mmCIF file of the N, C-alpha and C atoms, coordinates in Angstrom:
data_MODEL
# 
_entry.id   MODEL 
# 
loop_
_atom_site.group_PDB 
_atom_site.id 
_atom_site.type_symbol 
_atom_site.label_atom_id 
_atom_site.label_alt_id 
_atom_site.label_comp_id 
_atom_site.label_asym_id 
_atom_site.label_entity_id 
_atom_site.label_seq_id 
_atom_site.pdbx_PDB_ins_code 
_atom_site.Cartn_x 
_atom_site.Cartn_y 
_atom_site.Cartn_z 
_atom_site.occupancy 
_atom_site.B_iso_or_equiv 
_atom_site.pdbx_formal_charge 
_atom_site.auth_seq_id 
_atom_site.auth_comp_id 
_atom_site.auth_asym_id 
_atom_site.auth_atom_id 
_atom_site.pdbx_PDB_model_num 
ATOM 1   N N  . MET A 1 1  ? 0.760   -1.117 -0.137 1.00 0.00 ? 1  MET A N  1 
ATOM 2   C CA . MET A 1 1  ? -0.104  -0.012 -0.151 1.00 0.00 ? 1  MET A CA 1 
ATOM 3   C C  . MET A 1 1  ? 1.104   1.344  -0.019 1.00 0.00 ? 1  MET A C  1 
ATOM 4   N N  . THR A 1 2  ? 0.526   2.310  -0.966 1.00 0.00 ? 2  THR A N  1 
ATOM 5   C CA . THR A 1 2  ? 1.371   3.546  -0.789 1.00 0.00 ? 2  THR A CA 1 
ATOM 6   C C  . THR A 1 2  ? 1.275   4.353  0.619  1.00 0.00 ? 2  THR A C  1 
ATOM 7   N N  . TYR A 1 3  ? 2.222   5.227  0.533  1.00 0.00 ? 3  TYR A N  1 
ATOM 8   C CA . TYR A 1 3  ? 2.000   6.076  1.871  1.00 0.00 ? 3  TYR A CA 1 
ATOM 9   C C  . TYR A 1 3  ? 0.598   6.947  1.924  1.00 0.00 ? 3  TYR A C  1 
ATOM 10  N N  . PRO A 1 4  ? 0.154   7.350  0.725  1.00 0.00 ? 4  PRO A N  1 
ATOM 11  C CA . PRO A 1 4  ? -1.281  8.045  0.775  1.00 0.00 ? 4  PRO A CA 1 
ATOM 12  C C  . PRO A 1 4  ? -2.418  7.196  1.286  1.00 0.00 ? 4  PRO A C  1 
ATOM 13  N N  . GLU A 1 5  ? -2.380  5.911  0.768  1.00 0.00 ? 5  GLU A N  1 
ATOM 14  C CA . GLU A 1 5  ? -3.455  4.875  1.152  1.00 0.00 ? 5  GLU A CA 1 
ATOM 15  C C  . GLU A 1 5  ? -3.285  4.791  2.351  1.00 0.00 ? 5  GLU A C  1 
ATOM 16  N N  . ALA A 1 6  ? -2.124  4.333  2.951  1.00 0.00 ? 6  ALA A N  1 
ATOM 17  C CA . ALA A 1 6  ? -1.674  3.888  4.305  1.00 0.00 ? 6  ALA A CA 1 
ATOM 18  C C  . ALA A 1 6  ? -2.152  4.891  5.149  1.00 0.00 ? 6  ALA A C  1 
ATOM 19  N N  . ILE A 1 7  ? -1.720  6.258  4.917  1.00 0.00 ? 7  ILE A N  1 
ATOM 20  C CA . ILE A 1 7  ? -1.941  7.226  6.067  1.00 0.00 ? 7  ILE A CA 1 
ATOM 21  C C  . ILE A 1 7  ? -3.696  7.423  6.138  1.00 0.00 ? 7  ILE A C  1 
ATOM 22  N N  . LYS A 1 8  ? -4.266  7.413  5.060  1.00 0.00 ? 8  LYS A N  1 
ATOM 23  C CA . LYS A 1 8  ? -5.639  7.657  5.204  1.00 0.00 ? 8  LYS A CA 1 
ATOM 24  C C  . LYS A 1 8  ? -6.240  6.417  5.938  1.00 0.00 ? 8  LYS A C  1 
ATOM 25  N N  . LYS A 1 9  ? -5.888  5.127  5.609  1.00 0.00 ? 9  LYS A N  1 
ATOM 26  C CA . LYS A 1 9  ? -6.491  3.825  6.302  1.00 0.00 ? 9  LYS A CA 1 
ATOM 27  C C  . LYS A 1 9  ? -6.192  3.809  7.787  1.00 0.00 ? 9  LYS A C  1 
ATOM 28  N N  . LEU A 1 10 ? -5.071  4.374  7.959  1.00 0.00 ? 10 LEU A N  1 
ATOM 29  C CA . LEU A 1 10 ? -4.538  4.560  9.635  1.00 0.00 ? 10 LEU A CA 1 
ATOM 30  C C  . LEU A 1 10 ? -5.604  5.459  10.155 1.00 0.00 ? 10 LEU A C  1 
ATOM 31  N N  . ARG A 1 11 ? -5.594  6.841  9.726  1.00 0.00 ? 11 ARG A N  1 
ATOM 32  C CA . ARG A 1 11 ? -6.478  7.807  10.406 1.00 0.00 ? 11 ARG A CA 1 
ATOM 33  C C  . ARG A 1 11 ? -7.880  7.345  10.415 1.00 0.00 ? 11 ARG A C  1 
ATOM 34  N N  . ASN A 1 12 ? -8.408  6.719  9.479  1.00 0.00 ? 12 ASN A N  1 
ATOM 35  C CA . ASN A 1 12 ? -9.778  6.143  9.576  1.00 0.00 ? 12 ASN A CA 1 
ATOM 36  C C  . ASN A 1 12 ? -9.689  4.961  10.452 1.00 0.00 ? 12 ASN A C  1 
ATOM 37  N N  . LYS A 1 13 ? -8.961  4.194  10.721 1.00 0.00 ? 13 LYS A N  1 
ATOM 38  C CA . LYS A 1 13 ? -9.084  2.980  11.830 1.00 0.00 ? 13 LYS A CA 1 
ATOM 39  C C  . LYS A 1 13 ? -8.814  3.778  13.041 1.00 0.00 ? 13 LYS A C  1 
ATOM 40  N N  . MET A 1 14 ? -8.119  4.835  13.104 1.00 0.00 ? 14 MET A N  1 
ATOM 41  C CA . MET A 1 14 ? -8.016  5.470  14.388 1.00 0.00 ? 14 MET A CA 1 
ATOM 42  C C  . MET A 1 14 ? -9.444  6.505  14.852 1.00 0.00 ? 14 MET A C  1 
ATOM 43  N N  . LEU A 1 15 ? -10.062 6.574  13.808 1.00 0.00 ? 15 LEU A N  1 
ATOM 44  C CA . LEU A 1 15 ? -11.416 7.465  13.881 1.00 0.00 ? 15 LEU A CA 1 
ATOM 45  C C  . LEU A 1 15 ? -11.037 8.753  14.224 1.00 0.00 ? 15 LEU A C  1 
ATOM 46  N N  . LEU A 1 16 ? -9.988  9.197  13.368 1.00 0.00 ? 16 LEU A N  1 
ATOM 47  C CA . LEU A 1 16 ? -9.589  10.737 13.664 1.00 0.00 ? 16 LEU A CA 1 
ATOM 48  C C  . LEU A 1 16 ? -9.942  11.586 12.450 1.00 0.00 ? 16 LEU A C  1 
ATOM 49  N N  . THR A 1 17 ? -10.057 12.788 12.446 1.00 0.00 ? 17 THR A N  1 
ATOM 50  C CA . THR A 1 17 ? -10.228 13.721 11.402 1.00 0.00 ? 17 THR A CA 1 
ATOM 51  C C  . THR A 1 17 ? -8.570  13.996 11.089 1.00 0.00 ? 17 THR A C  1 
ATOM 52  N N  . GLN A 1 18 ? -8.606  14.588 9.730  1.00 0.00 ? 18 GLN A N  1 
ATOM 53  C CA . GLN A 1 18 ? -7.112  15.091 9.452  1.00 0.00 ? 18 GLN A CA 1 
ATOM 54  C C  . GLN A 1 18 ? -6.619  15.927 10.361 1.00 0.00 ? 18 GLN A C  1 
ATOM 55  N N  . THR A 1 19 ? -7.319  16.958 10.893 1.00 0.00 ? 19 THR A N  1 
ATOM 56  C CA . THR A 1 19 ? -6.965  17.897 11.935 1.00 0.00 ? 19 THR A CA 1 
ATOM 57  C C  . THR A 1 19 ? -6.610  17.073 12.911 1.00 0.00 ? 19 THR A C  1 
ATOM 58  N N  . GLU A 1 20 ? -7.320  16.065 13.706 1.00 0.00 ? 20 GLU A N  1 
ATOM 59  C CA . GLU A 1 20 ? -6.905  15.343 14.769 1.00 0.00 ? 20 GLU A CA 1 
ATOM 60  C C  . GLU A 1 20 ? -5.525  14.588 14.664 1.00 0.00 ? 20 GLU A C  1 
ATOM 61  N N  . PHE A 1 21 ? -5.341  14.035 13.479 1.00 0.00 ? 21 PHE A N  1 
ATOM 62  C CA . PHE A 1 21 ? -4.407  13.252 13.195 1.00 0.00 ? 21 PHE A CA 1 
ATOM 63  C C  . PHE A 1 21 ? -2.987  14.209 13.073 1.00 0.00 ? 21 PHE A C  1 
ATOM 64  N N  . ALA A 1 22 ? -3.192  15.371 12.451 1.00 0.00 ? 22 ALA A N  1 
ATOM 65  C CA . ALA A 1 22 ? -2.061  16.360 12.316 1.00 0.00 ? 22 ALA A CA 1 
ATOM 66  C C  . ALA A 1 22 ? -1.635  16.679 13.838 1.00 0.00 ? 22 ALA A C  1 
ATOM 67  N N  . GLU A 1 23 ? -2.553  16.884 14.696 1.00 0.00 ? 23 GLU A N  1 
ATOM 68  C CA . GLU A 1 23 ? -2.157  17.350 15.990 1.00 0.00 ? 23 GLU A CA 1 
ATOM 69  C C  . GLU A 1 23 ? -1.391  15.986 16.702 1.00 0.00 ? 23 GLU A C  1 
ATOM 70  N N  . LEU A 1 24 ? -1.775  15.081 16.475 1.00 0.00 ? 24 LEU A N  1 
ATOM 71  C CA . LEU A 1 24 ? -1.227  13.743 17.142 1.00 0.00 ? 24 LEU A CA 1 
ATOM 72  C C  . LEU A 1 24 ? 0.262   13.606 16.764 1.00 0.00 ? 24 LEU A C  1 
ATOM 73  N N  . LEU A 1 25 ? 0.466   13.999 15.341 1.00 0.00 ? 25 LEU A N  1 
ATOM 74  C CA . LEU A 1 25 ? 1.726   13.862 14.761 1.00 0.00 ? 25 LEU A CA 1 
ATOM 75  C C  . LEU A 1 25 ? 2.516   15.124 14.897 1.00 0.00 ? 25 LEU A C  1 
ATOM 76  N N  . GLY A 1 26 ? 1.939   16.229 15.424 1.00 0.00 ? 26 GLY A N  1 
ATOM 77  C CA . GLY A 1 26 ? 2.759   17.454 15.597 1.00 0.00 ? 26 GLY A CA 1 
ATOM 78  C C  . GLY A 1 26 ? 3.109   18.151 13.950 1.00 0.00 ? 26 GLY A C  1 
ATOM 79  N N  . VAL A 1 27 ? 2.058   17.825 13.088 1.00 0.00 ? 27 VAL A N  1 
ATOM 80  C CA . VAL A 1 27 ? 2.339   18.612 11.934 1.00 0.00 ? 27 VAL A CA 1 
ATOM 81  C C  . VAL A 1 27 ? 0.795   19.338 11.732 1.00 0.00 ? 27 VAL A C  1 
ATOM 82  N N  . LYS A 1 28 ? 0.819   20.120 10.543 1.00 0.00 ? 28 LYS A N  1 
ATOM 83  C CA . LYS A 1 28 ? -0.259  20.926 10.309 1.00 0.00 ? 28 LYS A CA 1 
ATOM 84  C C  . LYS A 1 28 ? -1.455  20.293 9.565  1.00 0.00 ? 28 LYS A C  1 
ATOM 85  N N  . PHE A 1 29 ? -2.567  20.502 9.592  1.00 0.00 ? 29 PHE A N  1 
ATOM 86  C CA . PHE A 1 29 ? -3.653  19.980 8.834  1.00 0.00 ? 29 PHE A CA 1 
ATOM 87  C C  . PHE A 1 29 ? -3.488  19.734 7.293  1.00 0.00 ? 29 PHE A C  1 
ATOM 88  N N  . GLY A 1 30 ? -2.885  20.850 6.611  1.00 0.00 ? 30 GLY A N  1 
ATOM 89  C CA . GLY A 1 30 ? -2.446  20.937 5.176  1.00 0.00 ? 30 GLY A CA 1 
ATOM 90  C C  . GLY A 1 30 ? -1.465  19.949 4.733  1.00 0.00 ? 30 GLY A C  1 
ATOM 91  N N  . THR A 1 31 ? -0.667  19.347 5.702  1.00 0.00 ? 31 THR A N  1 
ATOM 92  C CA . THR A 1 31 ? 0.269   18.510 5.609  1.00 0.00 ? 31 THR A CA 1 
ATOM 93  C C  . THR A 1 31 ? -0.168  17.178 5.488  1.00 0.00 ? 31 THR A C  1 
ATOM 94  N N  . VAL A 1 32 ? -1.158  16.946 6.393  1.00 0.00 ? 32 VAL A N  1 
ATOM 95  C CA . VAL A 1 32 ? -1.870  15.506 6.345  1.00 0.00 ? 32 VAL A CA 1 
ATOM 96  C C  . VAL A 1 32 ? -2.916  15.462 5.110  1.00 0.00 ? 32 VAL A C  1 
ATOM 97  N N  . ASN A 1 33 ? -3.316  16.536 4.718  1.00 0.00 ? 33 ASN A N  1 
ATOM 98  C CA . ASN A 1 33 ? -4.146  16.620 3.555  1.00 0.00 ? 33 ASN A CA 1 
ATOM 99  C C  . ASN A 1 33 ? -3.245  16.429 2.174  1.00 0.00 ? 33 ASN A C  1 
ATOM 100 N N  . ARG A 1 34 ? -1.915  16.964 2.351  1.00 0.00 ? 34 ARG A N  1 
ATOM 101 C CA . ARG A 1 34 ? -1.210  16.558 1.047  1.00 0.00 ? 34 ARG A CA 1 
ATOM 102 C C  . ARG A 1 34 ? -0.707  15.443 0.980  1.00 0.00 ? 34 ARG A C  1 
ATOM 103 N N  . TRP A 1 35 ? -0.239  14.566 2.217  1.00 0.00 ? 35 TRP A N  1 
ATOM 104 C CA . TRP A 1 35 ? 0.165   13.232 2.210  1.00 0.00 ? 35 TRP A CA 1 
ATOM 105 C C  . TRP A 1 35 ? -0.936  12.584 1.537  1.00 0.00 ? 35 TRP A C  1 
ATOM 106 N N  . GLU A 1 36 ? -2.118  12.692 2.127  1.00 0.00 ? 36 GLU A N  1 
ATOM 107 C CA . GLU A 1 36 ? -3.420  11.753 1.704  1.00 0.00 ? 36 GLU A CA 1 
ATOM 108 C C  . GLU A 1 36 ? -3.765  12.048 0.031  1.00 0.00 ? 36 GLU A C  1 
ATOM 109 N N  . ALA A 1 37 ? -3.305  13.259 -0.501 1.00 0.00 ? 37 ALA A N  1 
ATOM 110 C CA . ALA A 1 37 ? -3.481  13.424 -1.859 1.00 0.00 ? 37 ALA A CA 1 
ATOM 111 C C  . ALA A 1 37 ? -2.331  13.066 -2.726 1.00 0.00 ? 37 ALA A C  1 
ATOM 112 N N  . GLY A 1 38 ? -1.302  12.475 -1.994 1.00 0.00 ? 38 GLY A N  1 
ATOM 113 C CA . GLY A 1 38 ? -0.337  12.152 -2.638 1.00 0.00 ? 38 GLY A CA 1 
ATOM 114 C C  . GLY A 1 38 ? 0.778   13.085 -3.247 1.00 0.00 ? 38 GLY A C  1 
ATOM 115 N N  . GLU A 1 39 ? 0.613   14.389 -2.689 1.00 0.00 ? 39 GLU A N  1 
ATOM 116 C CA . GLU A 1 39 ? 1.322   15.520 -3.209 1.00 0.00 ? 39 GLU A CA 1 
ATOM 117 C C  . GLU A 1 39 ? 2.844   15.507 -2.511 1.00 0.00 ? 39 GLU A C  1 
ATOM 118 N N  . TYR A 1 40 ? 2.800   15.127 -1.225 1.00 0.00 ? 40 TYR A N  1 
ATOM 119 C CA . TYR A 1 40 ? 3.861   14.873 -0.379 1.00 0.00 ? 40 TYR A CA 1 
ATOM 120 C C  . TYR A 1 40 ? 4.130   13.745 0.279  1.00 0.00 ? 40 TYR A C  1 
ATOM 121 N N  . GLU A 1 41 ? 5.221   13.288 0.588  1.00 0.00 ? 41 GLU A N  1 
ATOM 122 C CA . GLU A 1 41 ? 5.178   12.202 1.434  1.00 0.00 ? 41 GLU A CA 1 
ATOM 123 C C  . GLU A 1 41 ? 5.942   12.514 2.943  1.00 0.00 ? 41 GLU A C  1 
ATOM 124 N N  . PRO A 1 42 ? 5.689   11.817 4.031  1.00 0.00 ? 42 PRO A N  1 
ATOM 125 C CA . PRO A 1 42 ? 6.135   12.554 5.265  1.00 0.00 ? 42 PRO A CA 1 
ATOM 126 C C  . PRO A 1 42 ? 7.591   12.312 5.285  1.00 0.00 ? 42 PRO A C  1 
ATOM 127 N N  . THR A 1 43 ? 8.066   13.318 6.151  1.00 0.00 ? 43 THR A N  1 
ATOM 128 C CA . THR A 1 43 ? 9.612   13.081 6.478  1.00 0.00 ? 43 THR A CA 1 
ATOM 129 C C  . THR A 1 43 ? 9.898   11.915 7.222  1.00 0.00 ? 43 THR A C  1 
ATOM 130 N N  . MET A 1 44 ? 11.280  11.619 7.217  1.00 0.00 ? 44 MET A N  1 
ATOM 131 C CA . MET A 1 44 ? 11.910  10.684 8.028  1.00 0.00 ? 44 MET A CA 1 
ATOM 132 C C  . MET A 1 44 ? 11.743  10.651 9.501  1.00 0.00 ? 44 MET A C  1 
ATOM 133 N N  . LYS A 1 45 ? 11.479  11.807 10.047 1.00 0.00 ? 45 LYS A N  1 
ATOM 134 C CA . LYS A 1 45 ? 11.129  11.735 11.547 1.00 0.00 ? 45 LYS A CA 1 
ATOM 135 C C  . LYS A 1 45 ? 9.740   11.332 11.643 1.00 0.00 ? 45 LYS A C  1 
ATOM 136 N N  . THR A 1 46 ? 8.873   11.700 10.551 1.00 0.00 ? 46 THR A N  1 
ATOM 137 C CA . THR A 1 46 ? 7.297   11.576 11.041 1.00 0.00 ? 46 THR A CA 1 
ATOM 138 C C  . THR A 1 46 ? 7.081   9.912  10.441 1.00 0.00 ? 46 THR A C  1 
ATOM 139 N N  . LYS A 1 47 ? 8.024   9.682  9.730  1.00 0.00 ? 47 LYS A N  1 
ATOM 140 C CA . LYS A 1 47 ? 7.908   7.979  9.362  1.00 0.00 ? 47 LYS A CA 1 
ATOM 141 C C  . LYS A 1 47 ? 8.160   7.197  10.530 1.00 0.00 ? 47 LYS A C  1 
ATOM 142 N N  . ARG A 1 48 ? 9.191   7.774  11.248 1.00 0.00 ? 48 ARG A N  1 
ATOM 143 C CA . ARG A 1 48 ? 9.496   6.906  12.618 1.00 0.00 ? 48 ARG A CA 1 
ATOM 144 C C  . ARG A 1 48 ? 8.373   6.993  13.452 1.00 0.00 ? 48 ARG A C  1 
ATOM 145 N N  . LYS A 1 49 ? 7.727   8.030  13.559 1.00 0.00 ? 49 LYS A N  1 
ATOM 146 C CA . LYS A 1 49 ? 6.363   8.195  14.580 1.00 0.00 ? 49 LYS A CA 1 
ATOM 147 C C  . LYS A 1 49 ? 5.216   7.348  13.917 1.00 0.00 ? 49 LYS A C  1 
ATOM 148 N N  . LEU A 1 50 ? 5.124   7.166  12.606 1.00 0.00 ? 50 LEU A N  1 
ATOM 149 C CA . LEU A 1 50 ? 4.087   6.425  11.954 1.00 0.00 ? 50 LEU A CA 1 
ATOM 150 C C  . LEU A 1 50 ? 4.284   5.035  12.060 1.00 0.00 ? 50 LEU A C  1 
ATOM 151 N N  . ALA A 1 51 ? 5.453   4.553  12.058 1.00 0.00 ? 51 ALA A N  1 
ATOM 152 C CA . ALA A 1 51 ? 5.882   3.154  11.980 1.00 0.00 ? 51 ALA A CA 1 
ATOM 153 C C  . ALA A 1 51 ? 5.045   2.305  13.000 1.00 0.00 ? 51 ALA A C  1 
ATOM 154 N N  . PRO A 1 52 ? 5.267   2.615  14.377 1.00 0.00 ? 52 PRO A N  1 
ATOM 155 C CA . PRO A 1 52 ? 4.374   1.902  15.258 1.00 0.00 ? 52 PRO A CA 1 
ATOM 156 C C  . PRO A 1 52 ? 2.929   1.899  14.982 1.00 0.00 ? 52 PRO A C  1 
ATOM 157 N N  . LEU A 1 53 ? 2.422   3.049  14.788 1.00 0.00 ? 53 LEU A N  1 
ATOM 158 C CA . LEU A 1 53 ? 1.039   2.927  14.445 1.00 0.00 ? 53 LEU A CA 1 
ATOM 159 C C  . LEU A 1 53 ? 0.775   2.025  13.411 1.00 0.00 ? 53 LEU A C  1 
ATOM 160 N N  . PHE A 1 54 ? 1.406   2.054  12.362 1.00 0.00 ? 54 PHE A N  1 
ATOM 161 C CA . PHE A 1 54 ? 1.026   1.261  10.970 1.00 0.00 ? 54 PHE A CA 1 
ATOM 162 C C  . PHE A 1 54 ? 1.143   -0.125 11.584 1.00 0.00 ? 54 PHE A C  1 
ATOM 163 N N  . GLU A 1 55 ? 2.179   -0.449 12.406 1.00 0.00 ? 55 GLU A N  1 
ATOM 164 C CA . GLU A 1 55 ? 2.433   -1.935 13.113 1.00 0.00 ? 55 GLU A CA 1 
ATOM 165 C C  . GLU A 1 55 ? 1.233   -2.272 13.692 1.00 0.00 ? 55 GLU A C  1 
ATOM 166 N N  . LYS A 1 56 ? 0.686   -1.399 14.877 1.00 0.00 ? 56 LYS A N  1 
ATOM 167 C CA . LYS A 1 56 ? -0.214  -1.696 15.828 1.00 0.00 ? 56 LYS A CA 1 
ATOM 168 C C  . LYS A 1 56 ? -1.748  -2.010 14.860 1.00 0.00 ? 56 LYS A C  1 
ATOM 169 N N  . TYR A 1 57 ? -1.815  -1.155 13.626 1.00 0.00 ? 57 TYR A N  1 
ATOM 170 C CA . TYR A 1 57 ? -3.163  -1.094 13.170 1.00 0.00 ? 57 TYR A CA 1 
ATOM 171 C C  . TYR A 1 57 ? -2.901  -2.293 11.939 1.00 0.00 ? 57 TYR A C  1 
ATOM 172 N N  . ASP A 1 58 ? -1.872  -2.979 11.909 1.00 0.00 ? 58 ASP A N  1 
ATOM 173 C CA . ASP A 1 58 ? -1.720  -4.051 10.776 1.00 0.00 ? 58 ASP A CA 1 
ATOM 174 C C  . ASP A 1 58 ? -1.763  -3.427 9.311  1.00 0.00 ? 58 ASP A C  1 
ATOM 175 N N  . ILE A 1 59 ? -1.147  -2.355 9.275  1.00 0.00 ? 59 ILE A N  1 
ATOM 176 C CA . ILE A 1 59 ? -0.989  -1.863 7.763  1.00 0.00 ? 59 ILE A CA 1 
ATOM 177 C C  . ILE A 1 59 ? 0.387   -1.792 7.397  1.00 0.00 ? 59 ILE A C  1 
ATOM 178 N N  . GLU A 1 60 ? 0.538   -2.382 6.070  1.00 0.00 ? 60 GLU A N  1 
ATOM 179 C CA . GLU A 1 60 ? 1.944   -2.507 5.545  1.00 0.00 ? 60 GLU A CA 1 
ATOM 180 C C  . GLU A 1 60 ? 1.988   -1.377 4.269  1.00 0.00 ? 60 GLU A C  1 
ATOM 181 N N  . VAL A 1 61 ? 3.310   -1.057 4.424  1.00 0.00 ? 61 VAL A N  1 
ATOM 182 C CA . VAL A 1 61 ? 3.305   0.347  3.541  1.00 0.00 ? 61 VAL A CA 1 
ATOM 183 C C  . VAL A 1 61 ? 4.830   -0.003 2.697  1.00 0.00 ? 61 VAL A C  1 
ATOM 184 N N  . GLU A 1 62 ? 4.398   0.308  1.156  1.00 0.00 ? 62 GLU A N  1 
ATOM 185 C CA . GLU A 1 62 ? 5.421   0.327  0.279  1.00 0.00 ? 62 GLU A CA 1 
ATOM 186 C C  . GLU A 1 62 ? 6.401   1.522  0.439  1.00 0.00 ? 62 GLU A C  1 
ATOM 187 N N  . GLU A 1 63 ? 7.699   1.148  0.287  1.00 0.00 ? 63 GLU A N  1 
ATOM 188 C CA . GLU A 1 63 ? 8.499   2.117  0.440  1.00 0.00 ? 63 GLU A CA 1 
ATOM 189 C C  . GLU A 1 63 ? 8.951   2.635  -1.067 1.00 0.00 ? 63 GLU A C  1 
# 
């Protein structure tokens, strides 16, 4: 699964809005919006925050 798909699936499994998800990760709403639209990819720092969440919710991401 690509990052845009994985991020959206993770956010939906966590029952969070884009704003809430952004606050959880310490980024802005627009950043999450652009990730889900496939315009940008998370930074390495953010990927390290996302990795345990992807694992917890059984979501595999293709690098």
